[in-house]
N, C-alpha and C positions, 0 to 999 in steps of 0.2 A: 821725322825720321830723316836721317842724313843717308843720302845714296852711297852706294859702294865707291863710286868715282871720286869722292871726296875724303875717304877714310884715311889716305895717307896724310891729310892735314892734321897735325897734332893740335893746332890752335887756330880758331877762327875768330876774327874781331871785327865788329863794324864800328866805324868811327863815326859817333853821332854828335851833331851839333844842336845846341839849345836854340839856335836861329841861323840865318845865313850870315856869311861874313864873320864868323867867330874864330877863325883859324884852323879848321878841320885840316886843310891839305898841309899846312905848315907843320902841324903836330904829326899828321900822318908820315910825312918825309922824314922827320926828325926821329921817329920811332922806327921806321923802317931802316934807316941808316944805322941806328943803334943795334937793332936786331941782327943785321948783316955783320955788324962788328962783334957780334956774340957768336958768329958762325952759323946763324941760322939761315936756311933757304927761305926767303920771302917773296911772295907775290903780293902786289898792292894794285887794287882795282878800283876805279870809279866806274860803277855800273851805268849811271846816266849822268850826263853834263849838259847843261843849257848855256846859252851865250857863246857858242862856238862858231868859228869860221868854217869854210867849206873843207879846208885842210888843217889837221891838228897844228896848233902853234905851241912853242915851248912854255907859254904862260898858261896853258890850260892845266886844270888839276889833274885830269888823268894822265898827261903826259909828264907832269912834275912827279907824280908818284912812281911811274915806271922808271924815270931816270934815277930816282933815290935808291932803287933796288937793282938797277941794271938788268931788269928782266928782258927777256927777248920778246915775250908776248904776255899781255897786251900792251901797246906802246901809247895808248890813248884810251878815252872812256869807250865803253862797250857800244853805248847808245849815245849819240850826240845830236844836239839840235841847236838851231841858230838863234831862236828867240830867247832872250834872257829872262824867262819866266819860269813858273813852277812846271816841272817835267810833264805834269799830266796836261797842263795847258799847251805847252809847246808841242806835245804829241798830237794833239787835236788838229793842228794846222800843218804838221810836218810828217805825215805818213802813218797816223794811227797809234792807238795805245800799245805800250810795251807791256807784254805778258810776263807774269812772274815766273812761271814754270821754265820756259825757254832761257830767260835770263839767268836763272839760277843754274841750269844745267850748264850754260856757257861758263859761268863763274867756276863751277866745280871742275870743268875740263881744263881751264887755264890754270888751276891751283893744285892739280892732282899730286904733284911731286913736291910741294911745299911744305916746309915745317909750320910755316905761319902764313895764314891768309889775312890781309888787311883789307877792308871794304868800307870806302869812304861815301857816306850818303851824300845827298843833295838838298840843301837848305836845312830846316829843323826836323826833328825825329818824325813828325807825323805830316810833313809837307807830302803831298800825294805824288808818288812816283808813277802812278796811274790811278784812275778813278777809284779803283777797288783794291788798291794794296799800298803800302808805305814801307819804309825801311824797317819798321817792326816785324812785318811779315816776311821780308827777306832774312832778317837775323834769326827769326824762328825756323825758316825752311834750312838755313846753313847750320843750325845748332851753334850759332855764334854767341859769344859775350860781347859786351858794349863798352867802349871808351868814350866817355861823355866830355865834350869840349864846350866850354863857355867862355865868353870874353869877360875880362875883369872890369866890368862897368855896371853902372846903375841898372837895375832890372835883372841882373844875372842870378840873384837868389831866388826869385820867383821862377824864372825860366829853368834853372837847374833843379829845382824841387819837383816841379811839374814833369820834366823829362825822366827824372829818376823814378818818380812815381808810376809813370807810364810803362816804363821798362819792367819794374817790379810787378805791375799788374799783368804785363804780357808773359811774365817768367823769362825775361832775357836777363841773365846775370850781368851785373855792372862791375867791370874789371877795375873801374877807377874813374876819377874825375881830373881834367886838366883845366886850369885858368890860363887863357892866353892873354897877353897885353893888348888893350884896344888901341886903334890908330889914334883915338883922341882920349886921353885919360880924363876921368872926372872925379868929383869928391869921394866917390866910393873905391876908386882904384888903389889896390894895396890894402883894403880893409876887407875885401869879400873872401879872401882865404881864410881869415879867423872866424868869419861869420858863418861860413859853409862848414867849418870843422865843428863849430858848436851846434849847428843845424843837422849835421849828418856826421856824427862822431865815429860811426862805425865804418864809414867809407874811407878809401885811400883817396888823397887829393894831393896834387902838385901844382904850383904856380909857376910859369915860364916867364922869364924876362923878355924884353923885346930884343930880338937878335937879327943879325944880318943874313946868318946862315942857319938852316934848321938843324945843323949837327953840332952846333956849338955850345950846348948846354948839357950839363950832367942830369938835368930833369928828364930828357928823353931817355937816358940809359936806365933811370929809375923806372920809368914806364915800362921799358922793354923787359925789365925784371919782374914787374907785375905779371906781365903776359907770359913769360918764360922763365919761371924761378930757377 
């Protein structure tokens, strides 16, 4: 059940990675920019981020998302940890576990006037944000759909199928799949799009080329139209 404080949000989307380092933030920034270009009020939030310095840096995921929407708040991830490890592990040594309920409430308050709420996960779908909950639980709590991001490299077929099956099992609707370009292409790069379309013919899938800026491709606009037809 979604609280009254979030009812003004027309669309809530969690940006789900099949692994860490697959391009979630780049996709999130590009989609946020495309949605803003469509005239939508967008709030993009990184609930938990690890590997942070004491003060937020421009390179942090939460900061980049906030800059893409030009939102006033939040300007960085809601919960920031210094150790570059899984959130649950980092929290153990830096102040204790993050509780789902209070974090959800903060996300709802930050997004109360938004047309679209984008929430970027940390790591893969089931990477523990705390020892008793993951991004699946947050998506369910927010009544959100999922945008799945995977890197166009060897292994992505298995990782993507596992992620989609887990979301289906949890009852989290999958808005679509995004193939992002890997830092180092391999023999499968460029062929995974066709393979995923054969394996998941009912799903919407787009592949993005390597770009210097996240707003430089029509693929982001296509994804934005998936979320806000």
